PDB file with one MODEL, atoms N, CA, C and O in Angstrom:
MODEL        1
ATOM      1  N   MET A   1     -21.600  67.985 153.266  1.00  0.00           N
ATOM      2  CA  MET A   1     -21.221  69.024 152.295  1.00  0.00           C
ATOM      3  C   MET A   1     -19.741  69.343 152.126  1.00  0.00           C
ATOM      4  O   MET A   1     -18.960  69.600 153.042  1.00  0.00           O
ATOM      5  N   ASN A   2     -19.462  69.291 150.801  1.00  0.00           N
ATOM      6  CA  ASN A   2     -18.201  69.556 150.441  1.00  0.00           C
ATOM      7  C   ASN A   2     -18.241  71.163 150.321  1.00  0.00           C
ATOM      8  O   ASN A   2     -19.166  71.902 150.658  1.00  0.00           O
ATOM      9  N   LYS A   3     -16.911  71.540 149.714  1.00  0.00           N
ATOM     10  CA  LYS A   3     -16.517  73.089 149.591  1.00  0.00           C
ATOM     11  C   LYS A   3     -17.614  73.676 148.272  1.00  0.00           C
ATOM     12  O   LYS A   3     -18.036  74.832 148.236  1.00  0.00           O
ATOM     13  N   CYS A   4     -17.879  72.822 147.448  1.00  0.00           N
ATOM     14  CA  CYS A   4     -18.736  73.514 146.368  1.00  0.00           C
ATOM     15  C   CYS A   4     -20.110  73.675 146.655  1.00  0.00           C
ATOM     16  O   CYS A   4     -20.887  74.491 146.161  1.00  0.00           O
ATOM     17  N   GLU A   5     -20.342  72.734 147.579  1.00  0.00           N
ATOM     18  CA  GLU A   5     -21.846  72.711 148.170  1.00  0.00           C
ATOM     19  C   GLU A   5     -22.163  73.890 148.745  1.00  0.00           C
ATOM     20  O   GLU A   5     -23.127  74.564 148.382  1.00  0.00           O
ATOM     21  N   LEU A   6     -21.212  74.277 149.865  1.00  0.00           N
ATOM     22  CA  LEU A   6     -21.132  75.677 150.379  1.00  0.00           C
ATOM     23  C   LEU A   6     -21.046  76.861 149.680  1.00  0.00           C
ATOM     24  O   LEU A   6     -21.758  77.816 149.992  1.00  0.00           O
ATOM     25  N   ALA A   7     -20.177  76.917 148.677  1.00  0.00           N
ATOM     26  CA  ALA A   7     -20.163  77.784 147.774  1.00  0.00           C
ATOM     27  C   ALA A   7     -21.668  78.185 147.022  1.00  0.00           C
ATOM     28  O   ALA A   7     -22.159  79.311 146.946  1.00  0.00           O
ATOM     29  N   ASN A   8     -22.185  77.006 146.541  1.00  0.00           N
ATOM     30  CA  ASN A   8     -23.596  77.185 145.704  1.00  0.00           C
ATOM     31  C   ASN A   8     -24.601  77.739 147.001  1.00  0.00           C
ATOM     32  O   ASN A   8     -25.410  78.611 146.684  1.00  0.00           O
ATOM     33  N   SER A   9     -24.597  77.425 147.993  1.00  0.00           N
ATOM     34  CA  SER A   9     -25.244  77.705 149.527  1.00  0.00           C
ATOM     35  C   SER A   9     -25.184  79.377 149.509  1.00  0.00           C
ATOM     36  O   SER A   9     -26.138  80.153 149.554  1.00  0.00           O
ATOM     37  N   VAL A  10     -23.999  79.629 149.443  1.00  0.00           N
ATOM     38  CA  VAL A  10     -23.773  81.123 149.595  1.00  0.00           C
ATOM     39  C   VAL A  10     -24.196  81.927 148.142  1.00  0.00           C
ATOM     40  O   VAL A  10     -24.833  82.979 148.085  1.00  0.00           O
ATOM     41  N   LYS A  11     -23.690  81.179 147.036  1.00  0.00           N
ATOM     42  CA  LYS A  11     -24.219  81.808 145.655  1.00  0.00           C
ATOM     43  C   LYS A  11     -25.868  82.075 145.859  1.00  0.00           C
ATOM     44  O   LYS A  11     -26.363  83.199 145.772  1.00  0.00           O
ATOM     45  N   SER A  12     -26.635  80.855 146.145  1.00  0.00           N
ATOM     46  CA  SER A  12     -28.080  81.126 146.309  1.00  0.00           C
ATOM     47  C   SER A  12     -28.530  82.139 147.291  1.00  0.00           C
ATOM     48  O   SER A  12     -29.496  82.830 146.968  1.00  0.00           O
ATOM     49  N   SER A  13     -27.927  82.343 148.536  1.00  0.00           N
ATOM     50  CA  SER A  13     -28.344  83.099 149.477  1.00  0.00           C
ATOM     51  C   SER A  13     -28.095  84.821 148.766  1.00  0.00           C
ATOM     52  O   SER A  13     -28.832  85.787 148.966  1.00  0.00           O
ATOM     53  N   LEU A  14     -27.003  84.787 148.032  1.00  0.00           N
ATOM     54  CA  LEU A  14     -26.846  86.140 147.453  1.00  0.00           C
ATOM     55  C   LEU A  14     -27.756  86.626 146.395  1.00  0.00           C
ATOM     56  O   LEU A  14     -28.155  87.779 146.231  1.00  0.00           O
ATOM     57  N   ASP A  15     -28.099  85.266 145.503  1.00  0.00           N
ATOM     58  CA  ASP A  15     -29.200  85.599 144.679  1.00  0.00           C
ATOM     59  C   ASP A  15     -30.491  86.153 145.201  1.00  0.00           C
ATOM     60  O   ASP A  15     -31.059  87.031 144.552  1.00  0.00           O
ATOM     61  N   GLN A  16     -31.054  85.661 146.445  1.00  0.00           N
ATOM     62  CA  GLN A  16     -32.059  86.240 147.222  1.00  0.00           C
ATOM     63  C   GLN A  16     -31.713  87.370 147.478  1.00  0.00           C
ATOM     64  O   GLN A  16     -32.289  88.262 146.854  1.00  0.00           O
ATOM     65  N   TYR A  17     -30.851  87.686 148.297  1.00  0.00           N
ATOM     66  CA  TYR A  17     -30.372  89.057 148.826  1.00  0.00           C
ATOM     67  C   TYR A  17     -30.515  90.137 147.599  1.00  0.00           C
ATOM     68  O   TYR A  17     -31.138  91.171 147.844  1.00  0.00           O
ATOM     69  N   PHE A  18     -30.034  89.965 146.451  1.00  0.00           N
ATOM     70  CA  PHE A  18     -30.164  90.946 145.703  1.00  0.00           C
ATOM     71  C   PHE A  18     -31.900  91.092 144.779  1.00  0.00           C
ATOM     72  O   PHE A  18     -32.407  92.036 144.172  1.00  0.00           O
ATOM     73  N   LYS A  19     -32.266  90.033 144.993  1.00  0.00           N
ATOM     74  CA  LYS A  19     -33.823  90.026 144.523  1.00  0.00           C
ATOM     75  C   LYS A  19     -34.641  90.603 145.634  1.00  0.00           C
ATOM     76  O   LYS A  19     -35.766  91.000 145.333  1.00  0.00           O
ATOM     77  N   ASP A  20     -34.250  90.704 146.845  1.00  0.00           N
ATOM     78  CA  ASP A  20     -34.891  91.081 147.948  1.00  0.00           C
ATOM     79  C   ASP A  20     -34.633  92.689 148.052  1.00  0.00           C
ATOM     80  O   ASP A  20     -35.411  93.387 148.703  1.00  0.00           O
ATOM     81  N   LEU A  21     -33.553  93.219 147.408  1.00  0.00           N
ATOM     82  CA  LEU A  21     -33.135  94.402 147.314  1.00  0.00           C
ATOM     83  C   LEU A  21     -34.241  95.164 146.491  1.00  0.00           C
ATOM     84  O   LEU A  21     -34.462  96.327 146.827  1.00  0.00           O
ATOM     85  N   ASP A  22     -34.919  94.654 145.502  1.00  0.00           N
ATOM     86  CA  ASP A  22     -35.768  95.385 144.827  1.00  0.00           C
ATOM     87  C   ASP A  22     -35.472  96.512 144.122  1.00  0.00           C
ATOM     88  O   ASP A  22     -36.322  97.399 144.049  1.00  0.00           O
ATOM     89  N   GLY A  23     -34.354  96.636 143.561  1.00  0.00           N
ATOM     90  CA  GLY A  23     -33.675  97.919 142.767  1.00  0.00           C
ATOM     91  C   GLY A  23     -32.943  98.919 143.881  1.00  0.00           C
ATOM     92  O   GLY A  23     -32.451  99.989 143.520  1.00  0.00           O
ATOM     93  N   GLU A  24     -32.919  98.549 145.040  1.00  0.00           N
ATOM     94  CA  GLU A  24     -31.991  99.517 145.952  1.00  0.00           C
ATOM     95  C   GLU A  24     -30.698  98.874 145.523  1.00  0.00           C
ATOM     96  O   GLU A  24     -30.449  97.754 145.074  1.00  0.00           O
ATOM     97  N   SER A  25     -29.750 100.207 145.871  1.00  0.00           N
ATOM     98  CA  SER A  25     -28.317  99.705 145.493  1.00  0.00           C
ATOM     99  C   SER A  25     -27.807  99.011 147.016  1.00  0.00           C
ATOM    100  O   SER A  25     -28.079  99.292 148.183  1.00  0.00           O
ATOM    101  N   PRO A  26     -26.951  97.993 146.391  1.00  0.00           N
ATOM    102  CA  PRO A  26     -26.206  97.029 147.723  1.00  0.00           C
ATOM    103  C   PRO A  26     -25.043  97.857 148.082  1.00  0.00           C
ATOM    104  O   PRO A  26     -24.514  98.646 147.299  1.00  0.00           O
ATOM    105  N   HIS A  27     -24.586  97.608 149.544  1.00  0.00           N
ATOM    106  CA  HIS A  27     -23.480  98.136 149.803  1.00  0.00           C
ATOM    107  C   HIS A  27     -22.667  97.255 151.059  1.00  0.00           C
ATOM    108  O   HIS A  27     -23.357  96.693 151.908  1.00  0.00           O
ATOM    109  N   ALA A  28     -21.518  97.193 151.105  1.00  0.00           N
ATOM    110  CA  ALA A  28     -20.898  96.494 152.210  1.00  0.00           C
ATOM    111  C   ALA A  28     -21.393  95.242 152.313  1.00  0.00           C
ATOM    112  O   ALA A  28     -21.732  94.791 153.407  1.00  0.00           O
ATOM    113  N   ILE A  29     -21.488  94.557 151.205  1.00  0.00           N
ATOM    114  CA  ILE A  29     -21.759  92.900 151.065  1.00  0.00           C
ATOM    115  C   ILE A  29     -20.749  92.201 151.684  1.00  0.00           C
ATOM    116  O   ILE A  29     -20.942  91.199 152.373  1.00  0.00           O
ATOM    117  N   TYR A  30     -19.627  92.723 151.449  1.00  0.00           N
ATOM    118  CA  TYR A  30     -18.374  91.576 151.835  1.00  0.00           C
ATOM    119  C   TYR A  30     -18.464  91.524 153.449  1.00  0.00           C
ATOM    120  O   TYR A  30     -18.616  90.423 153.978  1.00  0.00           O
ATOM    121  N   ASP A  31     -18.383  92.569 154.160  1.00  0.00           N
ATOM    122  CA  ASP A  31     -18.338  92.696 155.582  1.00  0.00           C
ATOM    123  C   ASP A  31     -20.067  91.843 155.953  1.00  0.00           C
ATOM    124  O   ASP A  31     -20.238  91.210 156.994  1.00  0.00           O
ATOM    125  N   MET A  32     -20.774  91.952 155.270  1.00  0.00           N
ATOM    126  CA  MET A  32     -22.340  91.506 155.589  1.00  0.00           C
ATOM    127  C   MET A  32     -21.987  89.889 155.500  1.00  0.00           C
ATOM    128  O   MET A  32     -22.326  89.179 156.447  1.00  0.00           O
ATOM    129  N   VAL A  33     -21.388  89.380 154.501  1.00  0.00           N
ATOM    130  CA  VAL A  33     -21.301  87.819 154.186  1.00  0.00           C
ATOM    131  C   VAL A  33     -20.438  87.265 155.371  1.00  0.00           C
ATOM    132  O   VAL A  33     -20.770  86.271 156.017  1.00  0.00           O
ATOM    133  N   LEU A  34     -19.245  88.027 155.610  1.00  0.00           N
ATOM    134  CA  LEU A  34     -18.337  87.446 156.402  1.00  0.00           C
ATOM    135  C   LEU A  34     -18.867  87.371 157.895  1.00  0.00           C
ATOM    136  O   LEU A  34     -18.432  86.469 158.610  1.00  0.00           O
ATOM    137  N   SER A  35     -19.797  88.289 158.403  1.00  0.00           N
ATOM    138  CA  SER A  35     -20.284  88.474 159.541  1.00  0.00           C
ATOM    139  C   SER A  35     -21.215  87.468 159.826  1.00  0.00           C
ATOM    140  O   SER A  35     -21.270  86.858 160.893  1.00  0.00           O
ATOM    141  N   CYS A  36     -22.143  87.259 158.599  1.00  0.00           N
ATOM    142  CA  CYS A  36     -23.236  86.227 158.827  1.00  0.00           C
ATOM    143  C   CYS A  36     -22.591  84.809 158.716  1.00  0.00           C
ATOM    144  O   CYS A  36     -23.247  83.821 159.045  1.00  0.00           O
ATOM    145  N   ILE A  37     -21.441  84.713 158.301  1.00  0.00           N
ATOM    146  CA  ILE A  37     -20.806  83.231 158.326  1.00  0.00           C
ATOM    147  C   ILE A  37     -19.930  82.855 159.206  1.00  0.00           C
ATOM    148  O   ILE A  37     -19.753  81.688 159.557  1.00  0.00           O
ATOM    149  N   GLU A  38     -19.286  83.906 159.643  1.00  0.00           N
ATOM    150  CA  GLU A  38     -18.117  83.698 160.714  1.00  0.00           C
ATOM    151  C   GLU A  38     -18.570  83.256 161.966  1.00  0.00           C
ATOM    152  O   GLU A  38     -18.172  82.210 162.479  1.00  0.00           O
ATOM    153  N   LYS A  39     -19.502  84.121 162.549  1.00  0.00           N
ATOM    154  CA  LYS A  39     -20.084  83.704 163.816  1.00  0.00           C
ATOM    155  C   LYS A  39     -20.622  82.169 163.940  1.00  0.00           C
ATOM    156  O   LYS A  39     -20.180  81.494 164.869  1.00  0.00           O
ATOM    157  N   PRO A  40     -21.366  81.714 163.222  1.00  0.00           N
ATOM    158  CA  PRO A  40     -21.800  80.263 163.201  1.00  0.00           C
ATOM    159  C   PRO A  40     -20.631  79.163 163.095  1.00  0.00           C
ATOM    160  O   PRO A  40     -20.533  78.105 163.716  1.00  0.00           O
ATOM    161  N   LEU A  41     -19.766  79.724 162.117  1.00  0.00           N
ATOM    162  CA  LEU A  41     -18.638  78.972 161.821  1.00  0.00           C
ATOM    163  C   LEU A  41     -17.708  78.565 163.298  1.00  0.00           C
ATOM    164  O   LEU A  41     -17.292  77.478 163.697  1.00  0.00           O
ATOM    165  N   LEU A  42     -17.609  79.899 163.856  1.00  0.00           N
ATOM    166  CA  LEU A  42     -16.676  79.769 165.093  1.00  0.00           C
ATOM    167  C   LEU A  42     -17.487  79.154 166.202  1.00  0.00           C
ATOM    168  O   LEU A  42     -16.816  78.619 167.084  1.00  0.00           O
ATOM    169  N   GLU A  43     -18.720  79.122 166.328  1.00  0.00           N
ATOM    170  CA  GLU A  43     -19.590  78.659 167.603  1.00  0.00           C
ATOM    171  C   GLU A  43     -19.822  77.142 166.880  1.00  0.00           C
ATOM    172  O   GLU A  43     -20.226  76.277 167.657  1.00  0.00           O
ATOM    173  N   TYR A  44     -19.655  76.823 165.787  1.00  0.00           N
ATOM    174  CA  TYR A  44     -19.871  75.256 165.547  1.00  0.00           C
ATOM    175  C   TYR A  44     -18.391  74.804 165.799  1.00  0.00           C
ATOM    176  O   TYR A  44     -18.294  74.119 166.818  1.00  0.00           O
ATOM    177  N   VAL A  45     -17.474  74.967 165.278  1.00  0.00           N
ATOM    178  CA  VAL A  45     -16.129  74.735 165.605  1.00  0.00           C
ATOM    179  C   VAL A  45     -15.694  74.755 167.266  1.00  0.00           C
ATOM    180  O   VAL A  45     -15.073  73.895 167.891  1.00  0.00           O
ATOM    181  N   MET A  46     -16.106  75.712 167.614  1.00  0.00           N
ATOM    182  CA  MET A  46     -15.853  75.695 169.165  1.00  0.00           C
ATOM    183  C   MET A  46     -16.650  74.583 169.806  1.00  0.00           C
ATOM    184  O   MET A  46     -16.095  73.772 170.548  1.00  0.00           O
ATOM    185  N   GLN A  47     -17.891  74.532 169.544  1.00  0.00           N
ATOM    186  CA  GLN A  47     -18.778  73.333 170.078  1.00  0.00           C
ATOM    187  C   GLN A  47     -17.877  72.016 169.713  1.00  0.00           C
ATOM    188  O   GLN A  47     -17.515  71.317 170.659  1.00  0.00           O
ATOM    189  N   HIS A  48     -17.532  71.677 168.494  1.00  0.00           N
ATOM    190  CA  HIS A  48     -17.105  70.338 168.083  1.00  0.00           C
ATOM    191  C   HIS A  48     -15.573  70.229 168.890  1.00  0.00           C
ATOM    192  O   HIS A  48     -15.071  69.123 169.090  1.00  0.00           O
ATOM    193  N   ALA A  49     -14.954  71.391 169.289  1.00  0.00           N
ATOM    194  CA  ALA A  49     -13.516  71.172 170.029  1.00  0.00           C
ATOM    195  C   ALA A  49     -13.928  71.115 171.594  1.00  0.00           C
ATOM    196  O   ALA A  49     -13.078  71.164 172.484  1.00  0.00           O
ATOM    197  N   ALA A  50     -15.338  71.004 171.845  1.00  0.00           N
ATOM    198  CA  ALA A  50     -15.663  70.974 173.259  1.00  0.00           C
ATOM    199  C   ALA A  50     -14.756  72.203 173.904  1.00  0.00           C
ATOM    200  O   ALA A  50     -13.902  72.024 174.772  1.00  0.00           O
ATOM    201  N   GLY A  51     -15.052  73.306 173.401  1.00  0.00           N
ATOM    202  CA  GLY A  51     -14.707  74.683 174.039  1.00  0.00           C
ATOM    203  C   GLY A  51     -13.200  74.665 173.887  1.00  0.00           C
ATOM    204  O   GLY A  51     -12.791  75.801 174.125  1.00  0.00           O
ATOM    205  N   ASN A  52     -12.307  73.927 173.620  1.00  0.00           N
ATOM    206  CA  ASN A  52     -10.765  74.094 173.365  1.00  0.00           C
ATOM    207  C   ASN A  52     -10.447  75.045 172.366  1.00  0.00           C
ATOM    208  O   ASN A  52     -10.566  74.750 171.177  1.00  0.00           O
ATOM    209  N   GLN A  53      -9.989  76.341 172.799  1.00  0.00           N
ATOM    210  CA  GLN A  53      -9.679  77.019 172.013  1.00  0.00           C
ATOM    211  C   GLN A  53      -8.524  76.832 171.084  1.00  0.00           C
ATOM    212  O   GLN A  53      -8.509  77.304 169.947  1.00  0.00           O
ATOM    213  N   SER A  54      -7.523  76.103 171.625  1.00  0.00           N
ATOM    214  CA  SER A  54      -6.180  75.620 171.127  1.00  0.00           C
ATOM    215  C   SER A  54      -6.812  74.714 169.946  1.00  0.00           C
ATOM    216  O   SER A  54      -6.494  74.943 168.779  1.00  0.00           O
ATOM    217  N   LYS A  55      -7.577  73.838 170.228  1.00  0.00           N
ATOM    218  CA  LYS A  55      -7.961  72.774 169.265  1.00  0.00           C
ATOM    219  C   LYS A  55      -8.874  73.545 168.235  1.00  0.00           C
ATOM    220  O   LYS A  55      -8.684  73.309 167.042  1.00  0.00           O
ATOM    221  N   ALA A  56      -9.727  74.337 168.556  1.00  0.00           N
ATOM    222  CA  ALA A  56     -10.516  75.176 167.716  1.00  0.00           C
ATOM    223  C   ALA A  56      -9.760  76.019 166.484  1.00  0.00           C
ATOM    224  O   ALA A  56      -9.983  76.131 165.279  1.00  0.00           O
ATOM    225  N   ALA A  57      -8.693  76.586 167.453  1.00  0.00           N
ATOM    226  CA  ALA A  57      -7.809  77.525 166.387  1.00  0.00           C
ATOM    227  C   ALA A  57      -7.028  76.619 165.227  1.00  0.00           C
ATOM    228  O   ALA A  57      -6.785  77.068 164.107  1.00  0.00           O
ATOM    229  N   GLU A  58      -6.684  75.324 165.648  1.00  0.00           N
ATOM    230  CA  GLU A  58      -5.971  74.472 164.737  1.00  0.00           C
ATOM    231  C   GLU A  58      -6.895  73.782 163.746  1.00  0.00           C
ATOM    232  O   GLU A  58      -6.480  73.461 162.632  1.00  0.00           O
ATOM    233  N   ILE A  59      -8.270  73.526 164.179  1.00  0.00           N
ATOM    234  CA  ILE A  59      -9.246  73.335 163.155  1.00  0.00           C
ATOM    235  C   ILE A  59      -9.322  74.403 162.003  1.00  0.00           C
ATOM    236  O   ILE A  59      -9.204  74.196 160.795  1.00  0.00           O
ATOM    237  N   LEU A  60      -9.530  75.506 162.606  1.00  0.00           N
ATOM    238  CA  LEU A  60      -9.906  76.701 161.551  1.00  0.00           C
ATOM    239  C   LEU A  60      -8.804  77.155 160.928  1.00  0.00           C
ATOM    240  O   LEU A  60      -8.920  77.796 159.884  1.00  0.00           O
ATOM    241  N   GLY A  61      -7.642  76.902 161.450  1.00  0.00           N
ATOM    242  CA  GLY A  61      -6.287  77.334 160.609  1.00  0.00           C
ATOM    243  C   GLY A  61      -5.991  78.682 161.079  1.00  0.00           C
ATOM    244  O   GLY A  61      -5.471  79.457 160.276  1.00  0.00           O
ATOM    245  N   LEU A  62      -6.267  79.105 162.363  1.00  0.00           N
ATOM    246  CA  LEU A  62      -6.066  80.438 162.997  1.00  0.00           C
ATOM    247  C   LEU A  62      -5.083  80.408 163.999  1.00  0.00           C
ATOM    248  O   LEU A  62      -4.854  79.355 164.595  1.00  0.00           O
ATOM    249  N   ASN A  63      -4.423  81.538 164.275  1.00  0.00           N
ATOM    250  CA  ASN A  63      -3.792  81.645 165.581  1.00  0.00           C
ATOM    251  C   ASN A  63      -4.758  81.660 166.647  1.00  0.00           C
ATOM    252  O   ASN A  63      -5.901  82.067 166.442  1.00  0.00           O
ATOM    253  N   ARG A  64      -4.297  81.155 168.011  1.00  0.00           N
ATOM    254  CA  ARG A  64      -5.161  81.243 168.954  1.00  0.00           C
ATOM    255  C   ARG A  64      -5.621  82.369 169.355  1.00  0.00           C
ATOM    256  O   ARG A  64      -6.780  82.401 169.769  1.00  0.00           O
ATOM    257  N   ASN A  65      -4.810  83.586 169.330  1.00  0.00           N
ATOM    258  CA  ASN A  65      -4.811  84.872 169.649  1.00  0.00           C
ATOM    259  C   ASN A  65      -6.030  85.426 168.847  1.00  0.00           C
ATOM    260  O   ASN A  65      -6.989  86.028 169.330  1.00  0.00           O
ATOM    261  N   THR A  66      -5.813  85.104 167.477  1.00  0.00           N
ATOM    262  CA  THR A  66      -6.882  85.455 166.517  1.00  0.00           C
ATOM    263  C   THR A  66      -8.293  84.953 166.750  1.00  0.00           C
ATOM    264  O   THR A  66      -9.266  85.693 166.604  1.00  0.00           O
ATOM    265  N   LEU A  67      -8.394  83.581 167.146  1.00  0.00           N
ATOM    266  CA  LEU A  67      -9.656  83.319 167.826  1.00  0.00           C
ATOM    267  C   LEU A  67     -10.297  83.795 168.807  1.00  0.00           C
ATOM    268  O   LEU A  67     -11.513  83.952 168.914  1.00  0.00           O
ATOM    269  N   ARG A  68      -9.357  84.061 169.638  1.00  0.00           N
ATOM    270  CA  ARG A  68     -10.006  84.856 171.104  1.00  0.00           C
ATOM    271  C   ARG A  68     -10.416  86.094 170.598  1.00  0.00           C
ATOM    272  O   ARG A  68     -11.408  86.593 171.130  1.00  0.00           O
ATOM    273  N   LYS A  69      -9.786  86.792 169.547  1.00  0.00           N
ATOM    274  CA  LYS A  69     -10.206  88.331 169.302  1.00  0.00           C
ATOM    275  C   LYS A  69     -11.882  87.833 168.689  1.00  0.00           C
ATOM    276  O   LYS A  69     -12.917  88.376 169.078  1.00  0.00           O
ATOM    277  N   LYS A  70     -11.840  86.951 167.897  1.00  0.00           N
ATOM    278  CA  LYS A  70     -13.025  86.867 167.222  1.00  0.00           C
ATOM    279  C   LYS A  70     -14.262  86.284 168.146  1.00  0.00           C
ATOM    280  O   LYS A  70     -15.427  86.661 168.030  1.00  0.00           O
ATOM    281  N   ILE A  71     -13.897  85.511 168.879  1.00  0.00           N
ATOM    282  CA  ILE A  71     -14.785  85.142 169.997  1.00  0.00           C
ATOM    283  C   ILE A  71     -15.353  86.305 170.763  1.00  0.00           C
ATOM    284  O   ILE A  71     -16.572  86.406 170.902  1.00  0.00           O
ATOM    285  N   GLN A  72     -14.525  87.177 171.261  1.00  0.00           N
ATOM    286  CA  GLN A  72     -14.939  88.428 171.866  1.00  0.00           C
ATOM    287  C   GLN A  72     -15.711  89.168 171.152  1.00  0.00           C
ATOM    288  O   GLN A  72     -16.804  89.543 171.578  1.00  0.00           O
ATOM    289  N   GLN A  73     -15.268  89.472 170.006  1.00  0.00           N
ATOM    290  CA  GLN A  73     -16.081  90.119 168.714  1.00  0.00           C
ATOM    291  C   GLN A  73     -17.563  90.041 168.634  1.00  0.00           C
ATOM    292  O   GLN A  73     -18.390  90.952 168.684  1.00  0.00           O
ATOM    293  N   TYR A  74     -17.753  88.499 168.469  1.00  0.00           N
ATOM    294  CA  TYR A  74     -19.083  87.985 168.344  1.00  0.00           C
ATOM    295  C   TYR A  74     -19.759  87.592 169.474  1.00  0.00           C
ATOM    296  O   TYR A  74     -20.865  87.072 169.330  1.00  0.00           O
ATOM    297  N   ASN A  75     -19.254  87.760 170.674  1.00  0.00           N
ATOM    298  CA  ASN A  75     -19.658  87.537 171.930  1.00  0.00           C
ATOM    299  C   ASN A  75     -20.109  86.091 172.069  1.00  0.00           C
ATOM    300  O   ASN A  75     -21.261  85.747 172.334  1.00  0.00           O
ATOM    301  N   ILE A  76     -18.891  85.140 171.824  1.00  0.00           N
ATOM    302  CA  ILE A  76     -19.388  83.697 171.665  1.00  0.00           C
ATOM    303  C   ILE A  76     -18.753  83.288 173.088  1.00  0.00           C
ATOM    304  O   ILE A  76     -17.693  83.710 173.550  1.00  0.00           O
ATOM    305  N   GLU A  77     -19.662  82.349 173.690  1.00  0.00           N
ATOM    306  CA  GLU A  77     -19.315  82.049 175.138  1.00  0.00           C
ATOM    307  C   GLU A  77     -18.731  80.569 175.251  1.00  0.00           C
ATOM    308  O   GLU A  77     -18.385  80.123 176.344  1.00  0.00           O
TER     309      GLU A  77
ENDMDL
END
């Protein structure tokens, strides 16, 4: 999957989200999308890095301390 395919998946999911609202007013979509995407991303990269936080942080382009905070935030083991 390339970047464009990922963007298309997000757009498709948002299309469905707005349809499911059925006229209700949306709110806090930015935080909702980030939290839905960030946790599985971190879990996947941590698994790919065999639990090595330094390697995972490098793959993600994050500072290791930032990654640690996010791992705690999402209760990732």
